[in-house]
N, C-alpha and C positions, 0 to 999 in steps of 0.2 A: 662764147665762142664767136669771132669774127668773123666767120664765114655766114654765120648764119642771121648775126645783126646785119650783113651787108645784105643778103639777103632780103630779108623785111623791109628795107629800108625802099631796096630797088624794087620791088612787087609790089609797095603799100596801094600805090595808085591802084592796079588791075585787082586787086585781092577787095578792096574798097569796093569797086564796082558791082565786084562778082556777091559781096556780102550784102550790098542794097538790094541788089536783082532776088537772092534769099529769100531775105527778108519780108521784102514786098508780096512774095509768093507763099511763105509760111503762114501771112494775114493775121500779126500778132498787131492786136489793137497800138501800144502806144506807137509804133512805127509806121503803122496805116496811116493812122491820123497827121502824119508829120508829112509837108509840103518836100516833094526829091529832091531839092536842094537842101533841106535841114537834114534829111535824113542823113547825105549823104556826109554833109560836116559832122555831124554826132558821127558816125563811123570813120571819119578820117581822125579825129577827134581820139576816139578812143584809141587806134591803133598807133597814131604817133605815140599817146601814153604810154601802149606795151611797148614799144618800140626802144623809147627810152630807159625802162625797166630793165627790158633784155640787157643790155651792156652796163648796169647800177649791183652796186654790193647789197644795193637794200633797195627793196620797189616800195617806192613815192610817190609815183606819177598818176599809173595809173589806180591804186587805192584812193588817189587825193580827189581824180574825177570822178569816179564812181559817189565819194563821201558827197561832191556837190550836187552832184545829179540825184542824188537821195533826197537833197534839204529842198531843192527844186522843187522835185515832183509829186511828193509827197502828199500837199493839199490841190492834188488835180486830179486823183482818183485812181492815177497811174499804178500799177502792182509793180516789186519788185520783180514776179515772177518775168514780168511780159520783159522788162528791161535786161536781166540776163540770158532771158532765152537768145535777143539778137546781138547779143555780147558771142552766147554759144556759138553761137552760127558763124560770127565774124570768123573766130577763130577755128573753129572748123575748116574754113575756106583754106586761112594759113597751113594747117595741118595736111591736107590734100594737095594744095600746092606743092610744099616743100617736098610731098612723099615723089613728086613728080622733080622737081628741081636737084633733089638728094638721094636718087635713086638707090644709088651705090655708097650712098655715105648714112648709117645707121646712127653713128654718132652723134651728130649733126639733128638728125631727125631724133634721139630720144633726148639731147639737148633743151630742143624745140617746149616737147612737150612736156619736160621739168618744169623748165621755167614756164612755161603757160597755165601750168596747175598751180605752182606754189602763187604767180601775182594773179591769176582769174578767184584764186582761194581769199585772195587779201581784201580783193576788190569788190567781191560781193560781201564779206563780213563788214566792210567800210559803207557800203553800202543801205544794208539792212540797220545796221549802227542809224548810220544819220536819217536815213527814213522815218527809223521808229521813234526816233527820239524827236523830230520835226514833226509829228504823228501826235505823238504825246505834248507837245508845247500846241499844235492845234487844239486840241480836244480841250485842254488846260483854258484856252482864250476862249474860245465858244463855252464852257463853264461857267467863266467867270461872265458872262454878255449874258448868259442865262439868268446868273442869280440875279446881274442887274436890272436885266426888266422883268425879273419876277418878284424884286424888292421893291414894291413904292407905296412910300406913305403917302396917304389922300387926305385930306382938308374934309371934313363932316361937315363941321358948323366952323363958326368962330371959337377961339378957343377947343376944338375935338380933334384930336387924328384917330384916324382907323388906320392900324397894319394890316392887312390880309396876309397871313401866311398859305405859300402853295406848295405842297411835296415835304419831303425829308429835311430836316434843320440839322446839321452837322457843325462841328466844332469851325470850318472853316466859311459856311453860310453865316452863322451867329457873329463869327466877327467882320463881318460886314452886315450886316442888319441892324445890328447895336449901332454903331456911330452914325448909318442915315439916321435913322431914328431919332437919337438924340440931338442932331443938327436939324431936324423939322422940328423937333418942340421949340430949341430957342431961337429958330427962323419965323413958325408961327405963334408963338408965343401961347403957346399948348396949356391946359389947364387937366387938361382929358387925355388919355390915348386909351386905346380900344386893341387889346391882342385879338385880332379874331384867327382863330385855329380850326374854323372853318373847312380849311383844305388841307389839312395835316392829316396822315393818312391813320397817326397813332401818337398821342402823347405819354414818351417813355420816362424813363428817369434822364435820358443826357437832353432828351429836348425841354422838360421841364427846368431843368439847370437852366441852357440857355435861356428859356423865357423869365427867371425869375432873374436871370443878371439883367437882361434890357429891364424889367420891370423896373430892378433897385436902381439902374442907371436915369432911368424917369423920374422918379421920385425924388432924386438928388436933384434934381433939376426944379425940382417944387411941383411937378406934376404928380396927377394921378394915372395907376393903369390901372385898366380892367381887362381881364382875360372872358375873349366872347365867343361862344359856337361849340363848347362843350359837350360833347353828345352823349349819351348812353353809356355808348363801348367804349368811350374814351376815358368816361368817368370809372366805371370797370377796371378797364385797365391801371389806370392809375392806384385806384387802392391795391388791387394786387401784386403791383409792383412797389409800391412802398411810398410813392410819391407824394413828395410837400410841397405843397406852393405856399407853404405861411403863410403871411397875409395877403396874397394876391387876391385879390376879390374877381370874382366867377360869376356869367350869366351863362345862360342856355343858347342864347341867340344873340344878334346885332342890335336887334330891336328894344330888346332889353338892357341890352349895354348902352345903347344910346340914353334910352329913358333915364338911366342911373347917372351916365354924362350930363345929361340938361340939369338934372336934380341938384349936382355937384355945382353948377354953374348955375343956380337959384333959376332956372329955367324950366318952365311945363310947353307940354304940347297942348294948344287948344284947337276947338274941331271951329274952323269958320261958323262964324253967323251972317 
């Protein structure tokens, strides 16, 4: 409806000003923290996007804007609710303004409300989808970084490596750990690798399978893998679960494993006289 479109654009600047004042008074964190000029710019862009969609057969501009906002703001602690509250206040300003401008034109007011409802819904959906997708991507990146930080292969002695394992070992983490371990074996020309499970909450069938895969890889490179840090409750759980570690040698603690590793190298620990 052309008269609604014309009125929307003619009164855009005044309605942006009113919207900014109301949002500031509403004390919404997202908008409160924006400088006044940036806040006005954000509302003007939103109003302009709505204006383009008012005369379009398909609403694209406003959903595209909110999709971009969702992608930009997801990692900054901004909530979807805060963003949408501000947009709702802005469109309510237009509704109140049109109640005066089109006081005797019910058809125009109804047309605005219908378009407003459709475009607002599409915008909110686009915002939520983009926000959640960006958050999921951020969480995945953080999880990968945590895995990297928690997967350190340490040279314990020339020819001996130790891989301290902390937390649960799932398929994704095992896929990162095994290549890292094998690369360290080659780079350090190691002959013995201690797989330290002291920091694992438990060793079930899945974890055991991943450990065996890593051990087999180590042995294919000509080194020996020794499982260390197996505590009594872990041993019981493995027996109850029917876990088979095959020929993987295991020791109760790191010290015992180190003695085995030194023995493998033909070395012994002697007290200095």
